C-alpha positions in Angstrom: 137.2 95.3 93.9 139.0 94.4 97.0 140.9 97.7 97.3 137.6 99.6 96.7 135.9 97.8 99.5 138.7 98.4 102.0 138.7 102.1 100.8 135.0 102.2 101.2 134.7 100.7 104.6 138.0 102.4 105.9 136.2 105.9 105.3 133.2 104.7 107.3 135.3 103.3 110.3 137.9 106.1 110.4 136.3 107.8 113.5 136.2 104.6 115.3 139.9 103.9 114.4 140.8 107.3 115.6 139.1 106.6 119.2 140.9 103.2 119.4 144.2 104.7 118.7 143.8 107.4 121.3 143.0 104.8 124.1 145.5 102.2 122.9 147.1 99.8 125.3 148.7 96.1 125.1 145.3 94.3 125.1 143.7 96.5 122.7 146.8 96.2 120.2 146.0 92.4 120.1 142.4 93.0 119.7 143.0 95.6 117.1 145.3 93.4 115.0 142.8 90.6 115.0 139.9 93.0 114.1 141.9 94.4 111.2 142.9 90.8 110.0 139.1 89.7 110.1 138.3 93.0 108.4 140.7 92.3 105.4 139.3 88.7 105.2 135.9 89.9 104.9 137.0 92.6 102.2 138.6 90.0 100.2 135.3 87.8 100.3 133.2 90.9 99.5 135.4 92.0 96.7 135.6 88.7 95.0 131.8 88.2 95.1 131.4 92.0 93.8 133.9 91.0 91.0 132.0 87.5 90.3 128.6 89.2 90.2 129.5 92.1 88.0 128.8 91.8 84.4 127.8 94.4 81.8 126.7 94.1 78.1 125.1 95.9 75.3 121.6 94.7 74.1 121.7 95.4 70.4 118.2 94.4 69.9 116.7 96.9 72.4 119.5 99.4 72.1 120.3 99.1 75.9 123.4 99.2 78.0 122.8 96.7 81.0 124.9 96.2 84.1 124.3 93.6 86.7 126.1 93.9 90.2 125.6 92.9 93.8 126.9 90.6 96.6 124.0 88.4 97.8 121.1 90.5 96.3 122.0 91.2 92.6 120.6 94.3 90.9 120.1 95.2 87.2 120.4 98.6 85.7 119.2 99.2 82.1 120.2 102.4 80.3 118.8 103.3 76.9 121.6 104.1 74.6 119.8 107.1 73.2 119.6 108.7 76.5 123.3 108.6 77.4 124.5 112.2 77.9 128.1 111.7 79.0 130.6 109.0 79.2 133.8 109.5 81.4 136.9 107.4 81.6 138.9 108.1 84.7 141.9 106.6 86.5 142.8 107.4 90.1 146.2 106.9 91.7 145.3 103.3 92.9 143.7 102.4 89.5 147.0 103.6 87.8 149.0 101.3 90.1 146.8 98.3 89.3 146.5 99.3 85.6 142.8 99.6 85.1 140.4 102.5 84.3 136.9 103.4 85.6 134.0 104.3 83.2 131.2 106.3 84.3 127.7 106.4 82.2 125.5 109.7 82.9 122.0 110.4 81.6 119.7 113.2 82.2 117.4 111.2 84.6 119.0 111.3 88.0 121.3 113.1 90.4 123.9 110.4 90.3 125.9 108.3 87.6 123.7 105.6 86.5 126.3 103.2 85.5 129.9 102.8 86.8 132.5 100.2 86.0 135.5 100.4 88.3 138.2 98.3 86.6 138.6 97.6 82.9 141.5 97.8 80.4 142.0 101.1 78.6 141.1 99.6 75.1 137.8 98.2 76.4 137.0 101.6 77.9 137.6 103.4 74.9 135.7 100.9 72.8 132.6 101.1 75.3 132.8 104.8 75.2 132.7 105.2 71.4 129.8 102.7 71.1 127.8 104.1 74.0 128.0 107.5 72.4 126.9 106.5 68.9 123.6 108.0 67.6 123.1 104.9 65.3 122.3 101.4 66.4 124.9 99.7 64.4 128.3 98.8 66.0 131.0 101.0 64.5 133.8 99.5 66.7 134.6 96.2 67.7 134.2 95.9 71.7 135.8 92.6 71.5 138.9 93.9 70.0 140.5 96.4 72.5 143.6 96.7 70.5 141.7 98.0 67.4 140.3 100.7 69.5 143.7 101.7 71.0 144.8 102.2 67.4 141.9 104.2 66.6 142.3 106.6 69.6 146.0 106.9 69.0 145.5 108.2 65.5 143.4 111.2 66.7 145.8 114.0 67.1 144.8 116.7 69.5 144.1 120.0 68.0 144.5 122.0 71.3 147.0 121.3 73.9 146.9 123.5 77.1 150.5 124.1 78.0 152.0 124.0 81.5 152.5 127.8 81.2 149.0 128.4 80.4 148.0 126.6 83.3 150.4 128.3 85.6 149.0 131.7 84.4 145.4 130.5 85.0 146.4 129.4 88.4 147.7 132.7 89.5 144.7 134.6 88.2 141.7 132.6 89.4 139.6 131.3 92.4 141.1 133.8 95.0 138.0 133.9 97.2 137.5 130.0 97.2 141.2 129.5 98.3 141.0 132.5 100.8 138.0 130.8 102.3 139.8 127.4 102.9 142.9 129.0 104.3 141.1 131.2 106.8 138.9 128.4 107.8 142.0 126.3 108.5 143.9 129.0 110.2 140.6 129.8 112.3 140.6 126.2 113.4 144.3 126.1 114.4 143.8 129.3 116.4 140.9 128.1 118.3 142.6 124.8 119.2 145.7 126.6 120.2 143.8 129.1 122.3 142.1 126.4 124.2 145.4 124.6 124.9 146.9 127.8 126.2 143.9 128.7 128.4 144.0 125.0 129.9 147.7 125.2 130.5 149.8 127.2 132.8 150.9 129.6 130.1 148.8 132.6 129.3 147.3 133.4 126.0 147.6 137.0 126.1 150.0 137.8 123.4 150.1 141.5 124.1 152.3 140.8 127.4 155.0 139.3 125.2 154.9 141.2 121.9 155.2 145.0 121.6 152.9 146.9 119.2 155.6 147.5 116.6 156.5 143.8 116.5 152.8 142.9 116.3 152.3 145.2 113.4 155.3 143.7 111.5 154.1 140.1 112.2 150.7 141.1 110.8 152.1 142.3 107.8 154.3 139.1 107.3 151.1 137.1 107.8 149.2 139.1 105.3 152.2 138.5 102.9 152.3 134.7 103.7 148.6 134.5 103.2 148.7 136.0 99.8 151.5 133.9 98.7 149.7 130.7 100.0 146.9 131.6 98.0 148.8 131.7 94.8 150.7 128.7 95.6 147.6 126.5 96.4 145.9 127.7 93.4 148.6 127.0 90.9 149.1 123.4 92.6 145.4 122.8 92.5 145.1 123.8 88.8 148.3 121.9 87.8 147.4 118.6 89.4 143.8 118.6 88.3 144.4 119.8 84.6 148.1 118.7 83.7 148.4 117.6 80.2 145.1 118.9 79.1 144.4 118.1 75.4 141.5 118.3 73.2 141.0 116.1 70.1 138.1 115.8 67.6 136.4 112.6 67.5 133.8 112.2 64.8 132.3 115.7 65.4 132.7 115.5 69.2 135.3 116.8 71.5 137.5 114.3 73.4 139.0 115.8 76.6 141.9 114.2 78.5 143.6 115.6 81.5 145.1 114.9 85.1 148.2 114.4 86.8 147.3 112.0 89.7 143.8 111.4 88.8 143.4 111.2 85.0 140.1 111.7 83.3 139.0 111.3 79.6 135.4 112.6 78.5 133.8 113.4 75.5 131.4 116.5 74.6 128.8 115.9 71.9 127.8 119.5 70.4 124.1 118.4 70.1 123.9 117.8 73.9 125.7 120.9 75.1 123.0 123.0 76.9 125.1 125.9 78.5 128.6 127.2 77.6 130.1 129.8 79.6 133.2 131.9 78.7 134.7 133.9 81.7 137.5 136.1 82.2 138.8 138.7 84.6 141.2 141.9 84.0 144.5 139.9 84.7 143.5 136.8 82.5 142.6 139.4 79.8 146.1 141.0 79.8 147.6 137.4 79.8 145.4 136.2 76.9 143.9 133.4 78.8 140.4 132.5 79.8 138.1 129.7 81.1 135.4 127.7 79.2 132.7 125.9 81.2 130.5 123.4 79.4 127.3 121.9 80.6 125.5 118.9 79.2 122.2 117.5 80.0 122.0 116.0 83.6 119.7 115.7 86.4 119.3 117.8 89.5 120.9 121.1 90.3 123.7 120.0 92.3 124.6 117.6 89.8 124.5 120.0 87.0 126.9 122.1 89.0 129.3 119.3 89.7 129.3 117.9 86.2 130.3 121.1 84.4 133.2 120.5 82.2 136.0 123.1 82.7 138.5 124.0 80.0 141.0 126.2 81.7 143.8 128.6 80.3 143.0 128.5 76.6 143.5 131.7 74.7 141.4 133.5 72.2 142.1 131.4 69.2 141.6 128.1 71.0 138.3 129.6 72.5 137.1 130.4 68.7 138.1 126.9 67.6 136.3 125.2 70.5 132.9 127.3 70.0 133.2 126.7 66.2 133.1 122.8 66.8 130.1 123.2 69.3 127.9 125.8 67.5 129.3 125.5 64.0 129.9 129.4 64.1 131.2 131.9 66.8 128.2 133.2 68.9 127.3 136.6 68.1 125.9 139.3 70.5 122.6 140.7 69.0 120.1 143.0 70.7 121.1 144.0 74.2 118.7 144.2 77.0 120.0 145.9 80.3 118.3 145.9 83.8 116.5 148.9 85.4 118.3 151.1 87.8 115.9 149.6 90.5 118.2 146.5 90.4 121.3 148.4 91.6 119.4 150.4 94.3 117.9 147.2 95.7 121.3 145.4 95.8 122.7 148.5 97.7 120.0 148.3 100.3 120.4 144.6 100.8 124.2 144.3 100.6 125.2 147.8 102.2 122.3 149.6 104.1 120.8 146.7 105.7 123.7 144.9 107.2 125.5 148.0 108.3 122.3 149.4 109.8 121.9 146.0 111.9 125.4 146.2 112.9 125.1 149.7 114.0 122.2 148.9 116.3 123.4 145.4 117.6 127.1 146.2 118.4 127.5 148.0 121.8 128.7 151.7 121.4 132.0 151.1 123.2 133.0 148.4 121.0 131.6 150.1 117.8 133.9 153.2 118.2 136.9 151.1 117.7 135.4 149.6 114.5 133.6 152.6 112.7 136.5 152.5 110.1 134.9 149.1 108.8 131.6 150.9 107.7 133.1 153.3 105.2 135.6 150.6 104.0 132.7 148.0 103.5 130.6 150.8 101.9 133.4 151.6 99.2 134.5 148.1 98.4 130.9 146.5 98.2 129.5 149.5 96.3 132.3 149.2 93.7 131.5 145.5 93.3 127.7 146.2 92.9 128.5 149.1 90.3 130.7 147.0 88.0 128.1 144.0 88.4 125.3 146.2 87.4 127.2 147.7 84.5 128.2 144.3 83.1 124.8 142.7 83.7 123.3 142.5 80.2 121.3 139.9 78.2 122.1 139.7 74.4 119.6 138.2 72.0 120.4 136.9 68.8 118.3 134.7 66.1 120.7 131.6 67.0 122.1 132.6 70.5 121.1 134.0 73.9 124.1 135.4 75.9 123.8 136.4 79.4 126.7 138.7 80.6 127.3 139.1 84.2 130.0 139.5 86.9 131.9 142.3 88.6 135.5 140.9 88.4 135.2 137.6 86.7 133.0 138.6 83.8 131.0 135.6 82.5 129.2 135.1 79.1 126.7 132.2 79.4 125.7 131.1 75.8 122.6 128.7 75.0 120.7 128.1 71.9 117.0 128.9 71.7 116.1 125.3 70.3 117.6 123.8 73.5 115.1 125.7 75.8 112.8 123.3 77.8 110.7 126.0 79.5 110.4 129.7 80.0 109.0 131.8 83.0 108.2 135.4 83.0 107.0 137.4 86.1 106.5 140.8 87.3 105.8 142.1 90.8 102.8 144.6 91.2 105.0 147.4 92.1 107.0 147.0 88.8 104.1 147.2 86.5 104.2 151.1 86.4 108.0 150.8 85.3 107.2 148.0 82.9 110.0 145.8 84.2 109.9 142.0 85.1 111.8 138.7 85.5 112.9 136.1 82.9 114.0 132.5 83.6 115.1 130.2 80.9 115.1 126.4 81.9 117.5 124.0 80.0 118.5 120.4 80.8 121.9 121.7 81.9 120.7 124.4 84.2 118.8 127.7 84.4 119.5 131.2 83.1 117.8 134.2 84.7 117.6 137.8 83.8 116.2 140.4 86.5 114.3 143.6 86.1 114.6 144.1 82.2 112.0 145.6 79.7 108.9 143.4 80.5 107.2 144.2 77.0 110.4 143.4 75.1 110.9 140.1 77.2 107.4 138.9 76.5 107.9 139.5 72.8 111.0 137.3 72.7 109.4 134.5 75.0 106.6 134.1 72.2 109.2 133.7 69.6 111.2 131.3 71.6 108.1 129.3 72.5 107.1 129.0 68.9 110.8 127.8 68.0 110.6 125.2 71.0 107.2 123.9 69.4 108.6 123.7 65.9 112.2 122.4 66.4 113.2 118.8 65.7 116.8 119.3 66.9 118.2 116.3 68.7 119.7 117.5 71.9 118.7 114.9 74.4 
């Protein structure tokens, strides 16, 4: 608790420390050391009070998990056991050094974790996780006996292990644009700072005075190669550090996931509480026989739904089928196919190609525009191909037990939901779409929304009526 307090306050005071370090002198060094000493003493007191005032227990009579915490003003958090959606066990680098684990409790009621225990033993964390996720009110594990829970967990052998080589293949075939954006933002910041320094110094920033055109071209090619290599290296390192040692084990009909190199994490997935399952794969991943599974359980708030998605990277087709069978008791099938009207492609071309290029043509001066005319056809071809393949892959498949939305131009994703887990449905139609009998469909679940645009409106309304009836008559336990 002391280390967490220091870390928490240190982040808040970091800008102030930077300012003091820049304007450092002999007097400020003494004042700074005294301030740090007082800061550490206060942090020790606060950490001790947090430790003494933090308690948690299970109220068996009311079926509730209770947490009390605070420094001077105490707060009490009460979580109903039946509302708990997810329990995560994690371990940061600092917690690994100390030898403790953190446990997070999440329900579908808010945008944050309702309960967080920062420092408990591994055995107690496993026993708590098992008890909190039980459907019945009887204790099946002895929370007061951590050793018994350790033995139980050790006996559960994983049925899927994501190998290092699979993670490597996933790292070199995923998240190109995200990594490219980070690298470009970094180099843009460095370039701007260097440019300002050169302008303020006696040196000229005009590189053309020192570098010939041929050398500049070679330098540009080298930089492009280095950029591509950096993307691959950063992707591989990110994937390996985050997902190293990824294993999946069965635990009383649920999936127990454990992974992480520096910050380890352990979480459990209950099939009845899974809302949306996404299977995504691009061309290179298909050739290497790897894919990504993304699972969303019931959470609160759109941002929390995105952040709390559980990723299973680098599994092959056989492992995918094993996971899907455990989640859905069968492999999801694609039934009747609905495809969008051609107007979706035309409207996308107008918004992504015609409109931005038209604005650029009118806004950019003619003398500058002549040097960049080559960008117009290049953008038209690249963006046009992405829109075409995105339109060709955009489909909605409807089966008696599953609804599958397929989308994507390069990474083709299949989002799978079960009709019985739908919370609400929305259908709409713009007045100029009535003659073409096309409209919009939005499916709301506790794990996120699924939308389909410009499909056959009459067919969509027929399925909506069917799903509404199933929603009213279903007694499934998905919350």
